[in-house]
ChimeraX commands (.cxc) that place a marker at each C-alpha (Angstrom):
marker #1 position 0.00,0.00,0.00 radius 0.5
marker #1 position 1.41,3.36,-1.05 radius 0.5
marker #1 position 1.33,5.86,1.81 radius 0.5
marker #1 position 1.62,9.58,0.98 radius 0.5
marker #1 position 5.01,10.90,2.11 radius 0.5
marker #1 position 3.41,13.87,3.89 radius 0.5
marker #1 position 1.66,11.55,6.38 radius 0.5
marker #1 position 3.54,11.26,9.66 radius 0.5
marker #1 position 5.35,7.90,10.03 radius 0.5
marker #1 position 4.56,7.05,6.41 radius 0.5
marker #1 position 7.47,4.59,6.24 radius 0.5
marker #1 position 6.26,2.72,9.31 radius 0.5
marker #1 position 2.69,2.55,7.98 radius 0.5
marker #1 position 3.94,1.33,4.62 radius 0.5
marker #1 position 6.23,-1.27,6.18 radius 0.5
marker #1 position 4.17,-2.50,9.14 radius 0.5
marker #1 position 0.63,-1.48,8.19 radius 0.5
marker #1 position -1.60,0.98,10.07 radius 0.5
marker #1 position -2.00,-1.25,13.11 radius 0.5
marker #1 position 1.73,-1.92,13.40 radius 0.5
marker #1 position 2.42,1.82,13.29 radius 0.5
marker #1 position -0.25,2.67,15.88 radius 0.5
marker #1 position -0.46,-0.42,18.10 radius 0.5
marker #1 position 0.85,1.06,21.34 radius 0.5
marker #1 position -1.02,4.31,20.78 radius 0.5
marker #1 position -4.32,2.46,20.37 radius 0.5
marker #1 position -3.65,0.27,23.43 radius 0.5
marker #1 position -2.90,3.38,25.48 radius 0.5
marker #1 position -6.12,5.06,24.40 radius 0.5
marker #1 position -8.12,1.94,25.25 radius 0.5
marker #1 position -6.49,1.83,28.69 radius 0.5
marker #1 position -6.99,5.54,29.40 radius 0.5
marker #1 position -10.61,5.56,28.26 radius 0.5
marker #1 position -11.39,2.32,30.09 radius 0.5
marker #1 position -10.04,3.70,33.38 radius 0.5
marker #1 position -12.02,6.89,32.86 radius 0.5
marker #1 position -15.14,4.87,32.05 radius 0.5
marker #1 position -14.84,2.87,35.29 radius 0.5
marker #1 position -15.10,6.11,37.27 radius 0.5
marker #1 position -18.08,7.28,35.18 radius 0.5
marker #1 position -20.14,4.06,35.29 radius 0.5
marker #1 position -21.31,4.69,38.85 radius 0.5
marker #1 position -22.41,8.34,38.62 radius 0.5
marker #1 position -23.82,7.95,35.09 radius 0.5
marker #1 position -25.39,4.48,35.16 radius 0.5
marker #1 position -25.38,3.33,38.78 radius 0.5
marker #1 position -22.83,0.54,38.16 radius 0.5
marker #1 position -20.44,1.04,41.05 radius 0.5
marker #1 position -17.51,-1.15,40.08 radius 0.5
marker #1 position -15.22,1.66,41.17 radius 0.5
marker #1 position -16.10,4.40,43.64 radius 0.5
marker #1 position -14.04,7.56,43.80 radius 0.5
marker #1 position -11.63,9.25,41.42 radius 0.5
marker #1 position -7.95,9.32,40.48 radius 0.5
marker #1 position -7.08,10.76,43.90 radius 0.5
marker #1 position -8.67,7.88,45.82 radius 0.5
marker #1 position -10.83,4.98,44.72 radius 0.5
marker #1 position -12.25,1.72,46.02 radius 0.5
marker #1 position -12.66,-1.09,43.49 radius 0.5
marker #1 position -15.47,-3.63,44.11 radius 0.5
marker #1 position -15.72,-2.29,47.63 radius 0.5
marker #1 position -12.40,-3.93,48.52 radius 0.5
marker #1 position -9.28,-2.70,46.73 radius 0.5
marker #1 position -8.18,0.84,47.69 radius 0.5
marker #1 position -5.97,2.89,45.37 radius 0.5
marker #1 position -4.69,6.33,46.28 radius 0.5
marker #1 position -2.56,9.00,44.63 radius 0.5
marker #1 position 0.85,9.25,46.39 radius 0.5
marker #1 position 1.20,12.93,45.48 radius 0.5
marker #1 position -2.13,13.76,47.14 radius 0.5
marker #1 position -1.03,11.90,50.27 radius 0.5
marker #1 position 2.30,13.72,50.27 radius 0.5
marker #1 position 0.46,17.03,50.14 radius 0.5
marker #1 position -1.79,15.83,52.95 radius 0.5
marker #1 position 1.19,14.87,55.10 radius 0.5
marker #1 position 3.04,18.17,54.66 radius 0.5
marker #1 position -0.20,20.04,55.41 radius 0.5
marker #1 position -0.37,18.26,58.78 radius 0.5
marker #1 position -3.12,15.70,58.13 radius 0.5
marker #1 position -2.85,12.04,59.09 radius 0.5
marker #1 position -4.14,9.69,56.35 radius 0.5
marker #1 position -6.52,6.83,57.10 radius 0.5
marker #1 position -5.46,3.18,56.90 radius 0.5
marker #1 position -7.15,2.54,53.52 radius 0.5
marker #1 position -5.39,5.54,52.01 radius 0.5
marker #1 position -2.02,4.25,53.24 radius 0.5
marker #1 position -2.73,0.82,51.75 radius 0.5
marker #1 position -3.86,2.41,48.48 radius 0.5
marker #1 position -0.75,4.56,48.20 radius 0.5
marker #1 position 1.49,1.58,48.95 radius 0.5
marker #1 position -0.10,-0.44,46.13 radius 0.5
marker #1 position 0.26,2.43,43.65 radius 0.5
marker #1 position 3.86,3.12,44.67 radius 0.5
marker #1 position 4.88,-0.51,44.27 radius 0.5
marker #1 position 3.19,-0.74,40.87 radius 0.5
marker #1 position 4.86,2.35,39.41 radius 0.5
marker #1 position 8.22,1.51,40.95 radius 0.5
marker #1 position 8.05,-1.69,38.92 radius 0.5
marker #1 position 6.58,-0.57,35.59 radius 0.5
marker #1 position 7.92,2.99,35.45 radius 0.5
marker #1 position 6.60,6.06,37.21 radius 0.5
marker #1 position 5.82,8.08,34.14 radius 0.5
marker #1 position 3.87,5.21,32.65 radius 0.5
marker #1 position 1.10,6.95,34.59 radius 0.5
marker #1 position 1.41,9.91,32.23 radius 0.5
marker #1 position 1.09,7.84,29.05 radius 0.5
marker #1 position -1.31,5.09,30.14 radius 0.5
marker #1 position -3.58,6.59,32.82 radius 0.5
marker #1 position -3.60,10.39,32.87 radius 0.5
marker #1 position -6.64,11.77,30.97 radius 0.5
marker #1 position -4.81,15.02,30.20 radius 0.5
marker #1 position -2.44,13.01,28.01 radius 0.5
marker #1 position -5.29,12.61,25.51 radius 0.5
marker #1 position -5.70,16.41,25.38 radius 0.5
marker #1 position -2.00,17.18,25.01 radius 0.5
marker #1 position -1.44,14.40,22.46 radius 0.5
marker #1 position -4.31,15.87,20.41 radius 0.5
marker #1 position -2.65,19.29,20.54 radius 0.5
marker #1 position 0.68,17.77,19.48 radius 0.5
marker #1 position -0.91,15.91,16.57 radius 0.5
marker #1 position -2.74,19.02,15.37 radius 0.5
marker #1 position 0.42,21.10,15.74 radius 0.5
marker #1 position 2.22,18.58,13.54 radius 0.5
marker #1 position -0.61,18.53,10.99 radius 0.5
marker #1 position -0.67,22.34,10.79 radius 0.5
marker #1 position 3.14,22.34,10.59 radius 0.5
marker #1 position 3.46,24.81,13.48 radius 0.5
marker #1 position 7.12,25.18,14.28 radius 0.5
marker #1 position 9.15,27.05,16.83 radius 0.5
marker #1 position 7.50,28.61,19.84 radius 0.5
marker #1 position 8.47,29.25,23.42 radius 0.5
marker #1 position 10.86,27.21,25.51 radius 0.5
marker #1 position 11.76,26.75,29.14 radius 0.5
marker #1 position 13.87,24.27,31.12 radius 0.5
marker #1 position 12.20,20.90,31.60 radius 0.5
marker #1 position 13.29,21.12,35.24 radius 0.5
marker #1 position 10.58,23.79,35.69 radius 0.5
marker #1 position 8.06,21.04,36.51 radius 0.5
marker #1 position 10.19,19.99,39.49 radius 0.5
marker #1 position 10.20,23.56,40.81 radius 0.5
marker #1 position 6.41,23.65,40.45 radius 0.5
marker #1 position 6.21,20.32,42.33 radius 0.5
marker #1 position 8.23,21.83,45.17 radius 0.5
marker #1 position 6.00,24.92,45.18 radius 0.5
marker #1 position 2.74,22.95,45.53 radius 0.5
marker #1 position 4.22,21.08,48.49 radius 0.5
marker #1 position 5.23,24.40,50.07 radius 0.5
marker #1 position 1.74,25.66,49.24 radius 0.5
marker #1 position 0.17,22.71,51.07 radius 0.5
marker #1 position 2.47,23.15,54.07 radius 0.5
marker #1 position 1.77,26.87,54.44 radius 0.5
marker #1 position -2.00,26.76,53.84 radius 0.5
marker #1 position -2.73,23.53,55.70 radius 0.5
marker #1 position -4.78,22.23,52.77 radius 0.5
marker #1 position -4.42,20.37,49.49 radius 0.5
marker #1 position -5.07,23.52,47.48 radius 0.5
marker #1 position -3.38,22.30,44.28 radius 0.5
marker #1 position -6.07,19.68,43.73 radius 0.5
marker #1 position -8.65,22.42,43.27 radius 0.5
marker #1 position -6.93,23.47,40.04 radius 0.5
marker #1 position -4.99,20.34,39.07 radius 0.5
marker #1 position -6.19,19.62,35.49 radius 0.5
marker #1 position -5.36,15.90,35.88 radius 0.5
marker #1 position -7.94,15.67,38.69 radius 0.5
marker #1 position -10.24,18.33,37.26 radius 0.5
marker #1 position -10.96,16.59,33.95 radius 0.5
marker #1 position -12.52,13.34,35.28 radius 0.5
marker #1 position -14.13,15.18,38.20 radius 0.5
marker #1 position -15.65,17.66,35.78 radius 0.5
marker #1 position -17.10,14.89,33.60 radius 0.5
marker #1 position -18.95,13.60,36.68 radius 0.5
marker #1 position -20.06,16.78,38.40 radius 0.5
marker #1 position -19.88,19.32,35.58 radius 0.5
marker #1 position -16.84,21.15,34.33 radius 0.5
marker #1 position -17.95,24.77,34.59 radius 0.5
marker #1 position -14.99,27.11,34.27 radius 0.5
marker #1 position -12.70,24.07,34.29 radius 0.5
marker #1 position -13.17,23.81,30.52 radius 0.5
marker #1 position -11.26,27.09,30.24 radius 0.5
marker #1 position -8.26,25.56,31.98 radius 0.5
marker #1 position -8.33,22.40,29.85 radius 0.5
marker #1 position -8.78,24.45,26.66 radius 0.5
marker #1 position -6.01,26.78,27.78 radius 0.5
marker #1 position -3.55,23.89,28.12 radius 0.5
marker #1 position -4.58,22.57,24.70 radius 0.5
marker #1 position -4.03,25.98,23.08 radius 0.5
marker #1 position -0.78,26.48,24.98 radius 0.5
marker #1 position 0.60,23.19,23.63 radius 0.5
marker #1 position -0.75,23.93,20.16 radius 0.5
marker #1 position 0.44,27.49,19.61 radius 0.5
marker #1 position 2.91,28.46,22.35 radius 0.5
marker #1 position 5.16,25.51,23.23 radius 0.5
marker #1 position 5.47,21.99,21.88 radius 0.5
marker #1 position 4.63,19.51,24.66 radius 0.5
marker #1 position 4.57,22.50,27.00 radius 0.5
marker #1 position 2.32,21.13,29.73 radius 0.5
marker #1 position 3.44,17.50,30.04 radius 0.5
marker #1 position 7.06,18.08,29.06 radius 0.5
marker #1 position 7.83,21.25,31.01 radius 0.5
marker #1 position 5.16,22.23,33.54 radius 0.5
marker #1 position 3.11,19.35,34.94 radius 0.5
marker #1 position 4.13,18.62,38.57 radius 0.5
marker #1 position 2.22,15.33,38.52 radius 0.5
marker #1 position 4.52,14.03,35.77 radius 0.5
marker #1 position 7.51,15.36,37.71 radius 0.5
marker #1 position 6.45,13.43,40.80 radius 0.5
marker #1 position 5.89,10.16,38.94 radius 0.5
marker #1 position 9.23,10.48,37.19 radius 0.5
marker #1 position 10.86,10.30,40.62 radius 0.5
marker #1 position 9.26,6.88,41.11 radius 0.5
marker #1 position 10.62,5.48,37.85 radius 0.5
marker #1 position 14.35,5.73,38.34 radius 0.5
marker #1 position 14.78,2.01,38.98 radius 0.5
marker #1 position 11.69,0.61,37.22 radius 0.5
marker #1 position 11.97,-2.77,35.54 radius 0.5
marker #1 position 10.19,-2.03,32.23 radius 0.5
marker #1 position 12.25,-0.05,29.73 radius 0.5
marker #1 position 12.37,0.91,26.08 radius 0.5
marker #1 position 15.59,-0.04,24.33 radius 0.5
marker #1 position 17.07,0.80,20.92 radius 0.5
marker #1 position 18.12,-2.82,20.53 radius 0.5
marker #1 position 18.60,-2.50,16.75 radius 0.5
marker #1 position 20.07,0.99,16.70 radius 0.5
marker #1 position 22.54,-0.04,14.00 radius 0.5
marker #1 position 19.52,-0.27,11.63 radius 0.5
marker #1 position 18.49,3.36,12.24 radius 0.5
marker #1 position 18.05,5.26,8.96 radius 0.5
marker #1 position 17.91,8.73,10.60 radius 0.5
marker #1 position 14.29,9.39,9.63 radius 0.5
marker #1 position 13.80,11.18,13.00 radius 0.5
marker #1 position 10.19,10.00,13.31 radius 0.5
marker #1 position 10.92,8.70,16.81 radius 0.5
marker #1 position 12.12,12.15,17.88 radius 0.5
marker #1 position 8.98,13.76,16.47 radius 0.5
marker #1 position 6.67,11.26,18.20 radius 0.5
marker #1 position 8.42,11.11,21.59 radius 0.5
marker #1 position 7.01,13.46,24.26 radius 0.5
marker #1 position 10.43,13.47,25.96 radius 0.5
marker #1 position 12.69,13.32,22.91 radius 0.5
marker #1 position 15.84,14.16,24.89 radius 0.5
marker #1 position 15.78,10.67,26.47 radius 0.5
marker #1 position 16.29,8.97,23.07 radius 0.5
marker #1 position 19.49,10.70,21.94 radius 0.5
marker #1 position 22.24,8.77,23.68 radius 0.5
marker #1 position 20.62,5.30,23.63 radius 0.5
marker #1 position 20.03,5.68,19.88 radius 0.5
marker #1 position 23.15,7.58,18.79 radius 0.5
marker #1 position 25.66,6.97,21.56 radius 0.5
marker #1 position 27.07,3.60,20.49 radius 0.5
marker #1 position 30.46,5.16,19.71 radius 0.5
marker #1 position 30.56,6.54,23.26 radius 0.5
marker #1 position 29.69,3.21,24.83 radius 0.5
marker #1 position 26.19,4.26,25.81 radius 0.5
marker #1 position 23.70,1.51,26.52 radius 0.5
marker #1 position 20.82,1.20,24.01 radius 0.5
marker #1 position 18.40,1.08,26.92 radius 0.5
marker #1 position 16.57,4.28,27.83 radius 0.5
marker #1 position 17.19,4.58,31.56 radius 0.5
marker #1 position 15.97,8.15,31.99 radius 0.5
marker #1 position 13.11,8.36,34.48 radius 0.5
marker #1 position 11.45,10.91,32.20 radius 0.5
marker #1 position 10.62,8.23,29.62 radius 0.5
marker #1 position 6.84,7.66,29.71 radius 0.5
marker #1 position 6.95,4.14,28.23 radius 0.5
marker #1 position 4.35,5.32,25.72 radius 0.5
marker #1 position 5.72,3.08,22.96 radius 0.5
marker #1 position 5.36,5.64,20.19 radius 0.5
marker #1 position 9.01,5.32,19.20 radius 0.5
marker #1 position 8.31,1.59,18.72 radius 0.5
marker #1 position 5.21,2.33,16.64 radius 0.5
marker #1 position 6.65,4.89,14.24 radius 0.5
marker #1 position 9.99,3.20,13.52 radius 0.5
marker #1 position 9.89,1.38,10.19 radius 0.5
marker #1 position 13.11,-0.45,11.10 radius 0.5
marker #1 position 11.83,-1.77,14.44 radius 0.5
marker #1 position 14.82,-0.24,16.22 radius 0.5
marker #1 position 12.98,0.08,19.55 radius 0.5
marker #1 position 11.31,-2.51,21.76 radius 0.5
marker #1 position 10.19,-2.97,25.37 radius 0.5
marker #1 position 12.67,-4.95,27.44 radius 0.5
marker #1 position 13.16,-5.88,31.11 radius 0.5
marker #1 position 15.68,-3.61,32.81 radius 0.5
marker #1 position 17.96,-6.55,33.63 radius 0.5
marker #1 position 18.38,-7.28,29.91 radius 0.5
marker #1 position 21.55,-5.17,30.02 radius 0.5
marker #1 position 24.15,-5.39,32.72 radius 0.5
marker #1 position 26.17,-2.39,31.52 radius 0.5
marker #1 position 23.64,0.29,32.43 radius 0.5
marker #1 position 24.77,3.63,33.81 radius 0.5
marker #1 position 23.57,4.71,37.22 radius 0.5
marker #1 position 19.87,5.72,37.28 radius 0.5
marker #1 position 20.94,9.05,38.72 radius 0.5
marker #1 position 22.85,9.84,35.54 radius 0.5
marker #1 position 19.94,10.84,33.32 radius 0.5
marker #1 position 21.46,12.30,30.19 radius 0.5
marker #1 position 20.17,15.80,29.53 radius 0.5
marker #1 position 20.64,17.37,26.11 radius 0.5
marker #1 position 21.96,20.92,25.79 radius 0.5
marker #1 position 18.60,21.89,24.30 radius 0.5
marker #1 position 15.55,19.62,24.41 radius 0.5
marker link #1:1,2 radius 0.2
marker link #1:2,3 radius 0.2
marker link #1:3,4 radius 0.2
marker link #1:4,5 radius 0.2
marker link #1:5,6 radius 0.2
marker link #1:6,7 radius 0.2
marker link #1:7,8 radius 0.2
marker link #1:8,9 radius 0.2
marker link #1:9,10 radius 0.2
marker link #1:10,11 radius 0.2
marker link #1:11,12 radius 0.2
marker link #1:12,13 radius 0.2
marker link #1:13,14 radius 0.2
marker link #1:14,15 radius 0.2
marker link #1:15,16 radius 0.2
marker link #1:16,17 radius 0.2
marker link #1:17,18 radius 0.2
marker link #1:18,19 radius 0.2
marker link #1:19,20 radius 0.2
marker link #1:20,21 radius 0.2
marker link #1:21,22 radius 0.2
marker link #1:22,23 radius 0.2
marker link #1:23,24 radius 0.2
marker link #1:24,25 radius 0.2
marker link #1:25,26 radius 0.2
marker link #1:26,27 radius 0.2
marker link #1:27,28 radius 0.2
marker link #1:28,29 radius 0.2
marker link #1:29,30 radius 0.2
marker link #1:30,31 radius 0.2
marker link #1:31,32 radius 0.2
marker link #1:32,33 radius 0.2
marker link #1:33,34 radius 0.2
marker link #1:34,35 radius 0.2
marker link #1:35,36 radius 0.2
marker link #1:36,37 radius 0.2
marker link #1:37,38 radius 0.2
marker link #1:38,39 radius 0.2
marker link #1:39,40 radius 0.2
marker link #1:40,41 radius 0.2
marker link #1:41,42 radius 0.2
marker link #1:42,43 radius 0.2
marker link #1:43,44 radius 0.2
marker link #1:44,45 radius 0.2
marker link #1:45,46 radius 0.2
marker link #1:46,47 radius 0.2
marker link #1:47,48 radius 0.2
marker link #1:48,49 radius 0.2
marker link #1:49,50 radius 0.2
marker link #1:50,51 radius 0.2
marker link #1:51,52 radius 0.2
marker link #1:52,53 radius 0.2
marker link #1:53,54 radius 0.2
marker link #1:54,55 radius 0.2
marker link #1:55,56 radius 0.2
marker link #1:56,57 radius 0.2
marker link #1:57,58 radius 0.2
marker link #1:58,59 radius 0.2
marker link #1:59,60 radius 0.2
marker link #1:60,61 radius 0.2
marker link #1:61,62 radius 0.2
marker link #1:62,63 radius 0.2
marker link #1:63,64 radius 0.2
marker link #1:64,65 radius 0.2
marker link #1:65,66 radius 0.2
marker link #1:66,67 radius 0.2
marker link #1:67,68 radius 0.2
marker link #1:68,69 radius 0.2
marker link #1:69,70 radius 0.2
marker link #1:70,71 radius 0.2
marker link #1:71,72 radius 0.2
marker link #1:72,73 radius 0.2
marker link #1:73,74 radius 0.2
marker link #1:74,75 radius 0.2
marker link #1:75,76 radius 0.2
marker link #1:76,77 radius 0.2
marker link #1:77,78 radius 0.2
marker link #1:78,79 radius 0.2
marker link #1:79,80 radius 0.2
marker link #1:80,81 radius 0.2
marker link #1:81,82 radius 0.2
marker link #1:82,83 radius 0.2
marker link #1:83,84 radius 0.2
marker link #1:84,85 radius 0.2
marker link #1:85,86 radius 0.2
marker link #1:86,87 radius 0.2
marker link #1:87,88 radius 0.2
marker link #1:88,89 radius 0.2
marker link #1:89,90 radius 0.2
marker link #1:90,91 radius 0.2
marker link #1:91,92 radius 0.2
marker link #1:92,93 radius 0.2
marker link #1:93,94 radius 0.2
marker link #1:94,95 radius 0.2
marker link #1:95,96 radius 0.2
marker link #1:96,97 radius 0.2
marker link #1:97,98 radius 0.2
marker link #1:98,99 radius 0.2
marker link #1:99,100 radius 0.2
marker link #1:100,101 radius 0.2
marker link #1:101,102 radius 0.2
marker link #1:102,103 radius 0.2
marker link #1:103,104 radius 0.2
marker link #1:104,105 radius 0.2
marker link #1:105,106 radius 0.2
marker link #1:106,107 radius 0.2
marker link #1:107,108 radius 0.2
marker link #1:108,109 radius 0.2
marker link #1:109,110 radius 0.2
marker link #1:110,111 radius 0.2
marker link #1:111,112 radius 0.2
marker link #1:112,113 radius 0.2
marker link #1:113,114 radius 0.2
marker link #1:114,115 radius 0.2
marker link #1:115,116 radius 0.2
marker link #1:116,117 radius 0.2
marker link #1:117,118 radius 0.2
marker link #1:118,119 radius 0.2
marker link #1:119,120 radius 0.2
marker link #1:120,121 radius 0.2
marker link #1:121,122 radius 0.2
marker link #1:122,123 radius 0.2
marker link #1:123,124 radius 0.2
marker link #1:124,125 radius 0.2
marker link #1:125,126 radius 0.2
marker link #1:126,127 radius 0.2
marker link #1:127,128 radius 0.2
marker link #1:128,129 radius 0.2
marker link #1:129,130 radius 0.2
marker link #1:130,131 radius 0.2
marker link #1:131,132 radius 0.2
marker link #1:132,133 radius 0.2
marker link #1:133,134 radius 0.2
marker link #1:134,135 radius 0.2
marker link #1:135,136 radius 0.2
marker link #1:136,137 radius 0.2
marker link #1:137,138 radius 0.2
marker link #1:138,139 radius 0.2
marker link #1:139,140 radius 0.2
marker link #1:140,141 radius 0.2
marker link #1:141,142 radius 0.2
marker link #1:142,143 radius 0.2
marker link #1:143,144 radius 0.2
marker link #1:144,145 radius 0.2
marker link #1:145,146 radius 0.2
marker link #1:146,147 radius 0.2
marker link #1:147,148 radius 0.2
marker link #1:148,149 radius 0.2
marker link #1:149,150 radius 0.2
marker link #1:150,151 radius 0.2
marker link #1:151,152 radius 0.2
marker link #1:152,153 radius 0.2
marker link #1:153,154 radius 0.2
marker link #1:154,155 radius 0.2
marker link #1:155,156 radius 0.2
marker link #1:156,157 radius 0.2
marker link #1:157,158 radius 0.2
marker link #1:158,159 radius 0.2
marker link #1:159,160 radius 0.2
marker link #1:160,161 radius 0.2
marker link #1:161,162 radius 0.2
marker link #1:162,163 radius 0.2
marker link #1:163,164 radius 0.2
marker link #1:164,165 radius 0.2
marker link #1:165,166 radius 0.2
marker link #1:166,167 radius 0.2
marker link #1:167,168 radius 0.2
marker link #1:168,169 radius 0.2
marker link #1:169,170 radius 0.2
marker link #1:170,171 radius 0.2
marker link #1:171,172 radius 0.2
marker link #1:172,173 radius 0.2
marker link #1:173,174 radius 0.2
marker link #1:174,175 radius 0.2
marker link #1:175,176 radius 0.2
marker link #1:176,177 radius 0.2
marker link #1:177,178 radius 0.2
marker link #1:178,179 radius 0.2
marker link #1:179,180 radius 0.2
marker link #1:180,181 radius 0.2
marker link #1:181,182 radius 0.2
marker link #1:182,183 radius 0.2
marker link #1:183,184 radius 0.2
marker link #1:184,185 radius 0.2
marker link #1:185,186 radius 0.2
marker link #1:186,187 radius 0.2
marker link #1:187,188 radius 0.2
marker link #1:188,189 radius 0.2
marker link #1:189,190 radius 0.2
marker link #1:190,191 radius 0.2
marker link #1:191,192 radius 0.2
marker link #1:192,193 radius 0.2
marker link #1:193,194 radius 0.2
marker link #1:194,195 radius 0.2
marker link #1:195,196 radius 0.2
marker link #1:196,197 radius 0.2
marker link #1:197,198 radius 0.2
marker link #1:198,199 radius 0.2
marker link #1:199,200 radius 0.2
marker link #1:200,201 radius 0.2
marker link #1:201,202 radius 0.2
marker link #1:202,203 radius 0.2
marker link #1:203,204 radius 0.2
marker link #1:204,205 radius 0.2
marker link #1:205,206 radius 0.2
marker link #1:206,207 radius 0.2
marker link #1:207,208 radius 0.2
marker link #1:208,209 radius 0.2
marker link #1:209,210 radius 0.2
marker link #1:210,211 radius 0.2
marker link #1:211,212 radius 0.2
marker link #1:212,213 radius 0.2
marker link #1:213,214 radius 0.2
marker link #1:214,215 radius 0.2
marker link #1:215,216 radius 0.2
marker link #1:216,217 radius 0.2
marker link #1:217,218 radius 0.2
marker link #1:218,219 radius 0.2
marker link #1:219,220 radius 0.2
marker link #1:220,221 radius 0.2
marker link #1:221,222 radius 0.2
marker link #1:222,223 radius 0.2
marker link #1:223,224 radius 0.2
marker link #1:224,225 radius 0.2
marker link #1:225,226 radius 0.2
marker link #1:226,227 radius 0.2
marker link #1:227,228 radius 0.2
marker link #1:228,229 radius 0.2
marker link #1:229,230 radius 0.2
marker link #1:230,231 radius 0.2
marker link #1:231,232 radius 0.2
marker link #1:232,233 radius 0.2
marker link #1:233,234 radius 0.2
marker link #1:234,235 radius 0.2
marker link #1:235,236 radius 0.2
marker link #1:236,237 radius 0.2
marker link #1:237,238 radius 0.2
marker link #1:238,239 radius 0.2
marker link #1:239,240 radius 0.2
marker link #1:240,241 radius 0.2
marker link #1:241,242 radius 0.2
marker link #1:242,243 radius 0.2
marker link #1:243,244 radius 0.2
marker link #1:244,245 radius 0.2
marker link #1:245,246 radius 0.2
marker link #1:246,247 radius 0.2
marker link #1:247,248 radius 0.2
marker link #1:248,249 radius 0.2
marker link #1:249,250 radius 0.2
marker link #1:250,251 radius 0.2
marker link #1:251,252 radius 0.2
marker link #1:252,253 radius 0.2
marker link #1:253,254 radius 0.2
marker link #1:254,255 radius 0.2
marker link #1:255,256 radius 0.2
marker link #1:256,257 radius 0.2
marker link #1:257,258 radius 0.2
marker link #1:258,259 radius 0.2
marker link #1:259,260 radius 0.2
marker link #1:260,261 radius 0.2
marker link #1:261,262 radius 0.2
marker link #1:262,263 radius 0.2
marker link #1:263,264 radius 0.2
marker link #1:264,265 radius 0.2
marker link #1:265,266 radius 0.2
marker link #1:266,267 radius 0.2
marker link #1:267,268 radius 0.2
marker link #1:268,269 radius 0.2
marker link #1:269,270 radius 0.2
marker link #1:270,271 radius 0.2
marker link #1:271,272 radius 0.2
marker link #1:272,273 radius 0.2
marker link #1:273,274 radius 0.2
marker link #1:274,275 radius 0.2
marker link #1:275,276 radius 0.2
marker link #1:276,277 radius 0.2
marker link #1:277,278 radius 0.2
marker link #1:278,279 radius 0.2
marker link #1:279,280 radius 0.2
marker link #1:280,281 radius 0.2
marker link #1:281,282 radius 0.2
marker link #1:282,283 radius 0.2
marker link #1:283,284 radius 0.2
marker link #1:284,285 radius 0.2
marker link #1:285,286 radius 0.2
marker link #1:286,287 radius 0.2
marker link #1:287,288 radius 0.2
marker link #1:288,289 radius 0.2
marker link #1:289,290 radius 0.2
marker link #1:290,291 radius 0.2
marker link #1:291,292 radius 0.2
marker link #1:292,293 radius 0.2
marker link #1:293,294 radius 0.2
marker link #1:294,295 radius 0.2
marker link #1:295,296 radius 0.2
marker link #1:296,297 radius 0.2
marker link #1:297,298 radius 0.2
marker link #1:298,299 radius 0.2
marker link #1:299,300 radius 0.2
view
């Protein structure tokens, strides 16, 4: 099948077919929408498989799950969490320590759908350039919301956190929240590529701290087959994490992406016509650099 050259990842679609070039993207959307649907079934249809929201939920009246960042804010604000919340946070922490903290961003967070849509439209409209800021900004914002909680004695950030606001708004009504969601979409579309998730979101910053030693990784196992099409760089929401694993063979760099900022979204796997990338267990390579040595490019 001849694929027009102006279509993104045309080589991958031509070589692997549409499904092969979108497999992980489709699976992510199914996962994200399914999780969102579980929270909506109760309020909309009275089917209470899951009660609660992304901050705290109880599945089938038994399994508690709780957001570690919300608990951290609660602790610094001087509140003592209940037993179920502690159990829920422990389960979530163990899960993301194993599979990769920022897997939350790609596979669970509903705002990822919004920002991915903005990125796709930006690419379709061929919008280039725009603003820039250090990716470390999100860590400063994370520190600020913890200071905010400590000084106010409340979890104030959750009142405006778009990650919490989107599913909560679908249940109780969005109101002015739509302006915030639309603002982030327009910001990513016209002002800064991947601005929210890649530079500002403190939730992503927090989950990246959990993923420094996670067991599931993406690896450029066939990097010698790379044809420099750059589609993986275009698709990746954290493109700086690809550079050394893909191009650092001459410097002895491992092909495995060990940066905790990798979201394990799988898009680099999808869009590569040469199947350079794949998911691997972390222990597949014994020559990995220290997790603390995330390689940062001079300009992401």
